[in-house]
C-alpha positions in Angstrom: 31.1 -12.3 -227.4 32.9 -14.4 -230.0 35.0 -17.3 -229.3 36.8 -19.5 -231.9 35.0 -17.8 -234.8 31.4 -18.2 -233.3 29.1 -16.3 -230.9 28.9 -17.6 -227.4 25.4 -17.9 -225.7 25.2 -16.4 -222.3 25.3 -19.7 -220.6 28.5 -20.7 -222.5 30.0 -17.3 -221.6 29.1 -17.8 -217.9 30.5 -21.3 -217.9 33.8 -20.3 -219.7 34.3 -17.4 -217.3 33.7 -19.5 -214.3 35.9 -22.4 -215.4 38.6 -20.1 -216.3 39.0 -20.8 -220.2 37.5 -17.4 -221.0 38.8 -14.1 -219.3 36.8 -11.0 -219.3 38.6 -7.9 -220.7 37.8 -4.7 -219.1 37.9 -1.4 -221.0 40.8 0.9 -220.0 39.5 3.5 -217.7 39.3 7.1 -219.4 41.9 8.5 -216.9 44.4 6.3 -218.8 43.8 7.8 -222.1 43.5 11.3 -220.6 46.9 10.7 -219.2 48.2 9.6 -222.7 46.8 12.8 -224.0 48.4 15.0 -221.5 51.7 13.1 -222.0 51.4 13.7 -225.8 50.5 17.5 -225.3 53.8 17.9 -223.4 55.6 16.4 -226.4 54.3 18.7 -228.9 57.1 21.2 -230.0 54.8 24.0 -231.4 54.3 26.1 -228.2 50.9 27.4 -229.4 49.5 24.2 -230.2 50.9 22.6 -227.0 49.1 25.3 -225.0 45.9 24.8 -226.9 46.0 21.1 -226.3 46.8 21.4 -222.7 43.8 24.0 -222.3 41.6 21.5 -224.1 42.3 18.8 -221.5 40.7 20.9 -218.7 37.4 19.8 -217.5 34.5 17.9 -219.1 34.5 17.4 -222.8 38.4 17.0 -222.8 38.4 14.3 -225.4 36.2 16.0 -227.8 38.1 19.3 -227.5 41.4 17.4 -227.8 40.3 15.8 -230.9 38.9 19.2 -232.4 42.3 20.8 -231.8 44.2 18.1 -233.4 41.8 18.1 -236.5 43.2 21.4 -237.4 46.9 19.9 -237.6 46.9 16.7 -239.6 50.6 16.1 -239.0 50.2 16.1 -235.3 47.0 14.2 -235.4 48.9 11.3 -237.2 51.5 11.7 -234.6 48.9 11.3 -231.8 47.4 8.1 -233.3 51.0 6.6 -233.6 51.6 7.7 -230.0 48.3 6.3 -228.8 48.7 3.1 -230.7 52.1 2.4 -229.1 50.5 3.0 -225.6 47.7 0.8 -226.5 49.9 -2.1 -227.6 52.0 -1.7 -224.4 48.7 -1.8 -222.3 47.6 -4.9 -224.1 50.9 -6.7 -223.6 51.0 -5.7 -220.0 47.4 -7.2 -219.6 48.3 -10.4 -221.4 51.4 -10.8 -219.1 49.4 -10.1 -216.0 47.0 -13.0 -217.0 49.7 -15.3 -218.0 48.7 -15.4 -221.6 51.1 -15.5 -224.4 50.3 -13.6 -227.6 49.4 -16.3 -230.2 50.2 -14.1 -233.3 53.7 -12.5 -234.3 54.0 -8.9 -233.5 52.7 -6.8 -236.3 52.0 -3.2 -236.5 48.5 -2.1 -235.1 46.0 -1.3 -237.9 45.1 2.5 -238.1 42.4 3.2 -235.6 39.1 4.6 -236.8 39.8 8.2 -236.8 
């Protein structure tokens, strides 16, 4: 954990969480991103690609299969990352609002995700 530019020791972290000046951020459950992938797949105009993405989402290994299908279509892959970035931003803003935290920096485009 980092806070104010420096790393926190475990005791400082526990104190900050207990006193409420630090808030733990939980990762989004995989089901949320899976839902985004399913939503994205339905938005794909190319029928063949849409069907391949929907098949890729079935069962274990869906994230990897989805990524592999999109790797063959750089245009749709780029559109996926834009789609996902928009949903991540919305999820972040919702989380901040739920915790009564005002964003401290002006809204800027998200940097490209590590792809």
